[in-house]
Backbone as CSV, one residue per row, in Angstrom:
resi,resn,N_x,N_y,N_z,CA_x,CA_y,CA_z,C_x,C_y,C_z
1,MET,0.958,-1.122,-0.175,0.019,-0.298,-0.050,1.084,1.235,0.182
2,GLY,0.142,2.137,-0.348,1.199,3.616,-0.970,1.004,4.308,0.199
3,TYR,1.265,5.470,0.174,1.118,6.574,0.975,-0.429,6.933,1.604
4,ALA,-0.193,7.186,3.345,-1.578,7.217,4.222,-1.546,8.166,4.689
5,VAL,-2.638,9.661,4.537,-2.567,10.613,5.513,-3.027,10.247,6.594
6,SER,-2.746,10.583,7.913,-2.893,10.279,9.238,-4.347,11.474,9.472
7,ARG,-5.195,10.682,10.212,-6.195,11.486,10.597,-5.844,12.778,11.338
8,GLU,-4.604,12.617,12.131,-4.216,13.757,13.098,-3.570,14.859,12.046
9,VAL,-3.269,14.589,10.809,-2.454,15.762,9.992,-3.334,15.906,9.488
10,ALA,-4.695,15.476,8.919,-5.574,16.292,8.269,-6.500,17.048,9.621
11,GLU,-6.777,16.932,10.508,-7.496,17.586,11.584,-6.344,18.695,12.093
12,THR,-5.041,18.424,11.990,-4.463,19.705,12.393,-4.391,20.704,11.263
13,PHE,-4.135,20.251,10.015,-4.074,21.299,8.747,-5.331,21.951,8.887
14,PHE,-6.585,21.338,9.438,-8.165,22.034,9.315,-8.060,23.173,10.704
15,LYS,-7.303,22.879,11.410,-7.370,23.778,12.650,-6.621,24.827,12.547
16,VAL,-5.574,24.540,11.638,-4.779,25.752,10.762,-5.509,26.715,9.912
17,TYR,-6.293,26.185,9.172,-6.951,26.511,8.093,-8.009,27.253,8.465
18,ALA,-8.339,26.940,9.494,-9.504,27.724,10.005,-9.143,28.740,10.748
19,VAL,-8.233,29.156,11.269,-8.197,30.445,12.022,-7.390,31.520,10.841
20,ARG,-7.110,30.746,9.736,-6.111,31.623,8.801,-4.931,32.226,8.726
21,ASP,-4.094,31.639,9.326,-3.005,31.600,10.045,-1.798,31.325,8.829
22,MET,-1.578,31.886,7.900,-0.668,31.387,6.814,0.619,31.079,7.109
23,VAL,1.197,31.828,8.348,2.178,30.984,8.418,2.726,29.667,9.035
24,ARG,1.515,29.088,9.603,1.399,27.968,9.898,0.574,27.027,9.247
25,VAL,-0.279,27.394,7.910,-0.905,26.977,6.845,0.447,26.598,5.810
26,ALA,1.342,27.686,5.615,2.610,27.052,4.486,2.758,25.692,4.875
27,PRO,3.543,25.594,5.978,4.012,23.714,5.837,3.243,22.047,5.422
28,PHE,1.989,22.689,5.583,1.202,22.033,5.396,0.656,21.703,3.516
29,LEU,1.635,22.893,3.026,1.389,22.748,1.623,2.570,22.402,0.586
30,ARG,2.270,21.629,-0.481,3.215,21.257,-1.042,3.893,22.389,-1.554
31,ASP,5.029,22.666,-2.601,5.616,23.768,-3.385,4.630,23.904,-4.817
32,ASP,4.442,22.467,-4.955,3.619,22.407,-6.347,2.121,22.296,-6.218
33,VAL,1.666,22.471,-4.847,-0.160,22.260,-4.523,-1.080,22.879,-5.798
34,LEU,-1.554,22.246,-6.246,-3.163,22.930,-7.201,-4.078,23.236,-6.407
35,TRP,-4.645,24.409,-5.959,-5.735,24.504,-5.159,-6.677,25.070,-6.117
36,THR,-8.157,24.677,-6.419,-9.250,24.949,-6.978,-10.366,25.252,-6.113
37,ILE,-11.016,26.201,-6.524,-12.078,26.531,-5.874,-13.190,26.772,-6.970
38,SER,-14.352,26.017,-6.554,-15.143,26.490,-7.814,-15.923,27.728,-7.418
39,GLY,-16.551,27.981,-8.554,-17.458,29.293,-8.024,-17.603,30.576,-9.335
40,PRO,-18.083,31.151,-9.495,-18.349,32.445,-10.578,-17.178,33.400,-10.206
41,VAL,-15.901,33.517,-10.554,-14.510,34.594,-10.259,-15.279,35.748,-10.573
42,ASP,-15.934,36.087,-11.809,-16.395,37.426,-11.912,-17.005,38.486,-10.384
43,LEU,-17.979,37.462,-9.599,-18.378,37.719,-8.466,-17.332,37.608,-7.070
44,LEU,-16.895,36.455,-7.214,-16.260,36.097,-6.640,-14.882,35.720,-6.507
45,PRO,-14.055,36.853,-6.527,-12.172,36.533,-7.350,-11.462,35.567,-6.944
46,PHE,-11.748,35.294,-5.465,-11.372,34.254,-5.170,-10.758,33.013,-5.491
47,CYS,-12.365,32.604,-6.120,-12.478,31.438,-6.901,-11.413,31.112,-8.018
48,GLY,-11.303,29.887,-8.593,-10.585,29.484,-9.811,-9.399,28.830,-9.629
49,THR,-8.502,28.647,-10.088,-6.947,27.465,-10.087,-6.133,28.610,-9.435
50,ARG,-5.296,28.059,-8.763,-4.007,28.748,-7.901,-2.870,27.349,-8.087
51,ARG,-1.713,27.575,-8.681,-0.676,26.806,-8.931,0.927,27.201,-7.718
52,GLY,1.390,26.165,-7.074,2.251,26.633,-6.135,1.311,27.510,-4.675
53,LYS,2.216,26.969,-3.803,2.503,27.454,-2.535,2.301,28.900,-2.409
54,ALA,2.995,29.659,-3.301,3.100,31.172,-2.962,1.778,31.503,-3.351
55,ALA,1.327,31.213,-4.635,0.164,31.597,-4.830,-1.265,31.308,-4.394
56,VAL,-1.142,29.921,-3.095,-2.385,29.737,-2.288,-2.190,30.790,-1.212
57,ILE,-1.143,30.762,-0.859,-0.978,31.841,0.510,-1.367,32.942,-0.177
58,ASP,-0.973,33.532,-1.162,-1.553,35.110,-1.304,-3.435,35.036,-1.577
59,LEU,-3.923,33.391,-2.254,-5.065,33.562,-2.268,-5.584,33.912,-0.708
60,LEU,-5.241,32.816,0.078,-5.646,32.896,1.420,-5.677,34.022,2.058
61,GLY,-4.590,34.413,1.796,-3.928,35.657,3.085,-4.175,36.760,2.378
62,ARG,-4.263,37.211,1.236,-4.660,38.558,0.619,-5.992,38.597,-0.188
63,THR,-6.038,37.455,-1.063,-7.461,37.590,-1.716,-8.644,37.480,-1.164
64,VAL,-8.661,36.180,-0.810,-10.123,36.002,-0.208,-10.300,37.412,0.980
65,PRO,-9.553,37.815,1.586,-10.117,38.883,2.706,-10.294,40.077,2.056
66,THR,-10.151,40.329,0.480,-10.585,41.654,-0.007,-12.306,41.262,-0.229
67,VAL,-12.482,40.134,0.007,-14.158,39.914,-0.201,-14.717,39.622,1.272
68,LEU,-14.117,38.929,1.876,-14.565,38.005,3.012,-13.760,38.208,3.999
69,ARG,-13.982,38.652,5.500,-13.237,38.172,6.538,-13.608,37.409,7.515
70,VAL,-13.070,36.171,7.056,-13.702,34.822,7.865,-13.305,34.960,9.102
71,PHE,-14.363,34.572,10.075,-14.271,34.569,11.696,-14.664,33.169,12.134
72,ARG,-15.231,32.632,11.225,-15.324,31.205,11.811,-15.413,30.206,10.626
73,PHE,-14.546,28.819,10.881,-14.778,28.244,10.036,-15.041,26.624,10.649
74,THR,-15.661,26.138,10.637,-16.079,24.890,11.412,-16.261,23.531,10.305
75,THR,-15.414,22.560,11.137,-15.542,21.441,10.047,-17.115,20.340,10.666
76,GLU,-17.427,20.150,9.988,-18.691,19.362,10.264,-18.545,17.772,10.243
77,LEU,-17.877,17.302,9.165,-17.364,16.197,8.439,-16.015,15.783,8.355
78,LEU,-15.317,15.145,8.567,-14.243,14.826,8.012,-13.608,13.260,7.937
79,LEU,-13.523,12.827,6.668,-13.285,11.497,5.946,-11.669,11.428,5.637
80,VAL,-10.878,10.271,6.242,-9.567,10.316,5.474,-9.819,8.775,4.777
81,ASP,-8.885,8.731,4.029,-9.527,7.198,3.310,-7.851,7.589,2.024
82,GLY,-6.628,6.678,2.870,-5.513,6.631,1.899,-4.874,8.207,2.088
83,ASP,-4.755,8.543,0.957,-3.837,10.195,0.679,-5.217,11.028,0.464
84,ARG,-6.635,10.670,0.977,-7.433,11.406,0.175,-8.373,12.215,1.769
85,VAL,-8.877,13.090,1.468,-9.357,13.692,2.595,-10.059,14.520,1.933
86,ALA,-11.905,14.168,2.620,-12.995,14.880,1.974,-13.433,15.571,3.567
87,SER,-13.735,16.793,3.160,-14.429,17.642,4.258,-15.613,18.414,4.281
88,LEU,-16.692,18.768,5.082,-17.806,19.297,4.929,-17.627,20.629,5.893
89,ASN,-17.781,21.668,5.767,-17.649,22.938,6.480,-18.723,23.686,6.754
90,ARG,-18.732,24.733,7.563,-19.650,25.923,7.656,-18.429,27.378,7.663
91,LEU,-18.614,27.810,6.968,-17.635,29.377,6.683,-18.752,30.383,7.220
92,SER,-18.178,31.424,7.857,-19.045,32.283,8.862,-17.876,33.421,8.272
93,ALA,-18.538,34.517,8.049,-17.603,35.840,7.288,-18.319,36.963,7.576
94,ARG,-17.493,37.946,7.642,-18.000,39.358,7.123,-17.668,40.164,5.717
95,GLY,-18.656,40.416,4.986,-18.465,41.437,3.659,-17.437,42.267,3.850
96,THR,-16.465,42.322,3.398,-15.747,43.716,3.259,-16.482,44.961,2.930
97,ALA,-17.293,44.584,1.984,-18.206,45.822,1.280,-19.230,46.583,2.409
98,ASP,-19.752,45.768,3.319,-21.004,46.117,3.928,-20.849,45.858,5.311
99,GLY,-20.052,45.164,5.607,-19.894,44.153,7.007,-20.738,43.035,7.447
100,ARG,-21.952,42.706,6.560,-22.920,41.944,6.422,-22.272,40.346,6.466
101,THR,-23.071,39.568,7.579,-22.443,38.786,8.015,-22.930,37.687,7.129
102,ILE,-21.919,36.711,6.306,-21.894,35.501,5.218,-22.212,34.465,6.164
103,SER,-22.641,33.654,5.757,-22.319,32.066,6.234,-22.993,31.138,5.137
104,TYR,-21.793,29.989,4.917,-22.219,29.130,3.944,-21.486,28.081,3.815
105,ARG,-22.013,26.861,3.162,-21.076,25.320,3.140,-19.979,25.372,1.970
106,VAL,-19.040,24.589,2.423,-17.933,24.404,1.670,-16.960,22.935,1.972
107,ALA,-17.198,22.383,0.694,-16.437,20.958,0.862,-15.285,20.920,0.025
108,HIS,-14.497,20.214,0.760,-12.637,20.092,0.210,-12.793,18.892,0.087
109,PHE,-12.297,18.549,-1.012,-11.810,17.377,-1.540,-10.525,17.491,-1.792
110,MET,-9.028,16.594,-0.814,-7.822,16.968,-1.078,-6.963,15.985,-1.214
111,ARG,-6.292,15.872,-1.841,-5.175,14.594,-1.578,-3.623,15.049,-0.996
112,PHE,-3.160,14.222,-0.391,-1.941,14.816,0.409,-1.060,13.849,-0.266
113,ALA,0.353,14.271,0.321,1.992,13.502,-0.209,2.771,13.759,0.999
114,ASP,3.050,13.226,1.543,4.129,13.382,2.595,3.664,14.407,3.671
115,ASP,2.210,14.281,4.113,1.618,15.017,5.414,1.319,16.526,4.877
116,LYS,1.511,16.739,3.276,1.551,17.885,2.938,0.217,17.920,1.649
117,VAL,-0.704,19.018,1.588,-1.992,19.133,0.416,-0.952,19.206,-0.792
118,ALA,-1.494,18.324,-2.038,-0.464,18.125,-3.124,-1.781,18.760,-4.157
119,GLU,-3.074,18.752,-3.714,-4.211,19.111,-4.546,-5.683,19.511,-3.937
120,ASN,-6.267,20.255,-3.967,-7.402,20.643,-3.146,-8.196,21.323,-4.566
121,PHE,-9.483,20.772,-4.085,-10.816,20.815,-5.039,-11.801,21.621,-3.694
122,THR,-12.207,22.839,-4.131,-13.300,23.490,-2.782,-14.490,23.458,-4.104
123,PHE,-15.489,22.902,-3.261,-16.721,23.172,-3.827,-17.166,24.022,-2.685
124,ILE,-18.158,25.131,-3.020,-18.674,26.208,-2.038,-20.257,26.403,-2.656
125,ASP,-21.094,26.254,-1.739,-22.533,26.814,-2.552,-22.377,28.223,-2.596
126,SER,-22.137,28.203,-3.943,-21.557,29.518,-4.827,-22.896,30.277,-4.780
127,PHE,-23.843,29.731,-5.208,-25.445,30.346,-5.505,-25.928,31.033,-4.296
128,ASP,-25.602,30.589,-2.988,-26.100,31.023,-1.456,-24.891,31.859,-1.342
129,ALA,-23.635,31.382,-1.782,-22.636,32.887,-0.794,-23.014,34.063,-1.800
130,VAL,-22.984,34.076,-3.132,-23.338,34.935,-4.166,-24.354,35.793,-3.617
131,GLU,-25.446,35.335,-3.574,-26.633,36.150,-3.233,-26.528,36.737,-1.912
132,GLN,-25.680,36.436,-0.800,-25.235,37.141,0.583,-24.160,38.255,0.107
133,VAL,-23.270,38.058,-0.567,-22.185,38.732,-0.948,-22.911,40.052,-1.880
134,LEU,-23.930,40.153,-2.593,-24.310,40.787,-3.271,-25.626,41.458,-2.441
135,GLY,-26.014,40.737,-1.491,-26.716,41.293,-0.622,-28.394,41.446,-1.203
136,HIS,-28.752,40.506,-2.140,-29.892,40.332,-2.095,-29.969,38.908,-3.072
137,THR,-31.307,38.642,-3.255,-31.568,37.112,-3.575,-31.298,37.378,-5.381
138,SER,-30.887,36.643,-6.220,-30.988,36.034,-7.464,-32.440,36.090,-8.111
139,PRO,-32.475,36.823,-8.998,-34.019,37.125,-9.817,-34.294,35.621,-10.669
140,VAL,-33.799,34.528,-9.988,-34.467,33.087,-10.501,-35.390,32.884,-9.375
141,HIS,-34.811,33.408,-8.318,-36.098,32.849,-7.145,-37.291,33.749,-7.541
142,ASP,-37.381,34.766,-8.168,-38.774,35.657,-8.509,-39.314,35.428,-9.751
143,THR,-38.816,34.128,-10.286,-39.158,33.989,-11.533,-40.343,32.316,-11.195
144,PRO,-41.473,32.365,-11.759,-42.328,31.369,-11.548,-41.705,30.054,-12.386
145,SER,-41.568,28.757,-10.995,-41.689,27.705,-12.264,-42.490,27.281,-13.542
146,LEU,-42.295,26.801,-14.283,-43.242,26.140,-15.216,-43.744,25.006,-14.373
147,LEU,-42.561,24.036,-13.559,-43.077,23.015,-13.114,-44.003,22.906,-11.847
148,GLY,-44.000,24.280,-11.365,-44.776,24.200,-10.311,-44.263,24.052,-9.047
149,ASN,-42.792,23.970,-9.238,-42.442,23.561,-7.550,-41.466,24.417,-7.638
150,ASP,-39.924,24.813,-6.792,-38.620,25.539,-7.100,-37.782,24.464,-7.255
151,ILE,-37.252,24.505,-8.273,-36.217,23.474,-9.136,-35.677,24.463,-9.800
152,VAL,-34.174,24.592,-9.941,-33.580,25.494,-10.333,-32.460,25.141,-11.192
153,ALA,-32.108,25.288,-12.514,-30.950,24.458,-12.911,-30.212,25.696,-13.686
154,LEU,-28.725,25.102,-13.089,-27.682,25.937,-13.372,-26.635,25.540,-14.166
Protein backbone atom coordinates (compact mmCIF):
# COMPACT_ATOMS: atom_id res chain seq x y z
CA MET A 1 0.00 0.00 0.00
CA GLY A 2 1.17 3.54 -0.74
CA TYR A 3 1.17 6.69 1.33
CA ALA A 4 -1.73 7.33 3.71
CA VAL A 5 -2.27 10.62 5.51
CA SER A 6 -3.11 10.29 9.19
CA ARG A 7 -6.32 11.66 10.59
CA GLU A 8 -4.21 13.68 13.03
CA VAL A 9 -2.43 15.47 10.16
CA ALA A 10 -5.74 16.21 8.40
CA GLU A 11 -7.34 17.51 11.60
CA THR A 12 -4.31 19.67 12.39
CA PHE A 13 -4.35 21.12 8.88
CA PHE A 14 -8.01 22.11 9.19
CA LYS A 15 -7.42 23.66 12.63
CA VAL A 16 -4.72 26.01 11.31
CA TYR A 17 -6.65 26.61 8.08
CA ALA A 18 -9.72 27.58 10.14
CA VAL A 19 -7.90 30.48 11.81
CA ARG A 20 -6.30 31.58 8.51
CA ASP A 21 -2.81 31.75 10.00
CA MET A 22 -0.72 31.62 6.82
CA VAL A 23 2.53 31.05 8.74
CA ARG A 24 1.03 27.85 10.15
CA VAL A 25 -0.78 26.85 6.92
CA ALA A 26 2.33 27.13 4.70
CA PRO A 27 4.11 24.01 6.04
CA PHE A 28 1.04 21.94 5.11
CA LEU A 29 1.26 22.93 1.42
CA ARG A 30 3.48 21.27 -1.15
CA ASP A 31 5.52 23.69 -3.21
CA ASP A 32 3.61 22.53 -6.33
CA VAL A 33 0.14 22.45 -4.71
CA LEU A 34 -2.87 22.77 -7.02
CA TRP A 35 -5.74 24.66 -5.32
CA THR A 36 -9.12 25.06 -7.03
CA ILE A 37 -12.26 26.75 -5.73
CA SER A 38 -15.30 26.32 -7.93
CA GLY A 39 -17.52 29.34 -8.32
CA PRO A 40 -18.16 32.49 -10.34
CA VAL A 41 -14.79 34.25 -10.58
CA ASP A 42 -16.37 37.52 -11.75
CA LEU A 43 -18.40 37.79 -8.52
CA LEU A 44 -16.10 35.90 -6.14
CA PRO A 45 -12.53 36.66 -7.28
CA PHE A 46 -11.06 34.06 -4.95
CA CYS A 47 -12.58 31.30 -7.09
CA GLY A 48 -10.56 29.61 -9.80
CA THR A 49 -7.32 27.63 -9.80
CA ARG A 50 -3.99 28.58 -8.22
CA ARG A 51 -0.74 26.69 -8.68
CA GLY A 52 2.10 26.69 -6.18
CA LYS A 53 2.44 27.40 -2.48
CA ALA A 54 3.06 31.14 -2.94
CA ALA A 55 -0.10 31.55 -5.04
CA VAL A 56 -2.22 29.67 -2.48
CA ILE A 57 -0.82 31.67 0.43
CA ASP A 58 -1.58 34.87 -1.52
CA LEU A 59 -5.09 33.62 -2.24
CA LEU A 60 -5.87 32.73 1.37
CA GLY A 61 -3.98 35.58 3.01
CA ARG A 62 -4.73 38.45 0.61
CA THR A 63 -7.38 37.71 -2.06
CA VAL A 64 -10.09 36.09 0.08
CA PRO A 65 -9.92 38.89 2.69
CA THR A 66 -10.66 41.49 0.00
CA VAL A 67 -14.15 39.97 -0.24
CA LEU A 68 -14.70 38.17 3.07
CA ARG A 69 -13.25 38.44 6.56
CA VAL A 70 -13.60 34.89 7.82
CA PHE A 71 -14.35 34.74 11.55
CA ARG A 72 -15.45 31.11 11.84
CA PHE A 73 -14.66 27.97 9.89
CA THR A 74 -16.12 24.82 11.40
CA THR A 75 -15.45 21.33 10.11
CA GLU A 76 -18.67 19.35 10.40
CA LEU A 77 -17.48 16.15 8.75
CA LEU A 78 -13.99 14.83 7.99
CA LEU A 79 -13.29 11.64 6.07
CA VAL A 80 -9.77 10.27 5.61
CA ASP A 81 -9.07 7.42 3.19
CA GLY A 82 -5.49 6.68 2.17
CA ASP A 83 -4.01 9.87 0.74
CA ARG A 84 -7.46 11.48 0.32
CA VAL A 85 -9.36 13.76 2.68
CA ALA A 86 -12.90 15.06 2.27
CA SER A 87 -14.52 17.59 4.54
CA LEU A 88 -17.81 19.40 4.88
CA ASN A 89 -17.48 22.77 6.59
CA ARG A 90 -19.43 25.88 7.50
CA LEU A 91 -17.74 29.20 6.76
CA SER A 92 -18.93 32.39 8.46
CA ALA A 93 -17.52 35.77 7.48
CA ARG A 94 -18.26 39.46 7.17
CA GLY A 95 -18.46 40.99 3.73
CA THR A 96 -15.76 43.64 3.32
CA ALA A 97 -18.07 45.87 1.27
CA ASP A 98 -20.77 46.27 3.92
CA GLY A 99 -19.85 44.21 7.00
CA ARG A 100 -22.84 41.91 6.60
CA THR A 101 -22.54 38.41 8.04
CA ILE A 102 -22.28 35.72 5.39
CA SER A 103 -22.44 31.98 6.08
CA TYR A 104 -22.36 29.07 3.65
CA ARG A 105 -21.22 25.47 3.31
CA VAL A 106 -17.87 24.49 1.84
CA ALA A 107 -16.69 21.01 0.79
CA HIS A 108 -13.00 20.23 0.35
CA PHE A 109 -11.63 17.23 -1.53
CA MET A 110 -7.88 16.91 -1.01
CA ARG A 111 -5.00 14.68 -1.89
CA PHE A 112 -2.07 14.66 0.53
CA ALA A 113 1.51 13.61 -0.16
CA ASP A 114 4.17 13.46 2.56
CA ASP A 115 1.74 15.03 5.06
CA LYS A 116 1.18 18.07 2.80
CA VAL A 117 -1.72 19.13 0.60
CA ALA A 118 -0.85 18.29 -3.00
CA GLU A 119 -4.28 19.02 -4.50
CA ASN A 120 -7.41 20.72 -3.22
CA PHE A 121 -10.76 21.01 -4.95
CA THR A 122 -13.19 23.21 -3.04
CA PHE A 123 -16.87 23.38 -3.80
CA ILE A 124 -18.80 26.19 -2.18
CA ASP A 125 -22.52 26.77 -2.19
CA SER A 126 -21.72 29.56 -4.64
CA PHE A 127 -25.36 30.38 -5.40
CA ASP A 128 -26.00 31.08 -1.72
CA ALA A 129 -22.63 32.82 -1.25
CA VAL A 130 -23.13 35.15 -4.23
CA GLU A 131 -26.60 36.15 -3.05
CA GLN A 132 -25.23 36.96 0.39
CA VAL A 133 -22.20 38.87 -0.96
CA LEU A 134 -24.42 40.88 -3.33
CA GLY A 135 -26.98 41.46 -0.59
CA HIS A 136 -30.02 40.30 -2.50
CA THR A 137 -31.57 37.17 -3.91
CA SER A 138 -31.02 36.14 -7.49
CA PRO A 139 -33.78 36.96 -10.00
CA VAL A 140 -34.28 33.22 -10.41
CA HIS A 141 -36.09 33.24 -7.04
CA ASP A 142 -38.62 35.72 -8.38
CA THR A 143 -39.36 33.72 -11.54
CA PRO A 144 -42.28 31.30 -11.26
CA SER A 145 -41.34 27.77 -12.16
CA LEU A 146 -43.03 26.22 -15.18
CA LEU A 147 -43.13 22.96 -13.24
CA GLY A 148 -44.91 24.48 -10.27
CA ASN A 149 -42.13 23.74 -7.79
CA ASP A 150 -38.83 25.30 -6.78
CA ILE A 151 -36.45 23.65 -9.23
CA VAL A 152 -33.47 25.67 -10.36
CA ALA A 153 -31.06 24.53 -13.07
CA LEU A 154 -27.69 26.24 -13.32
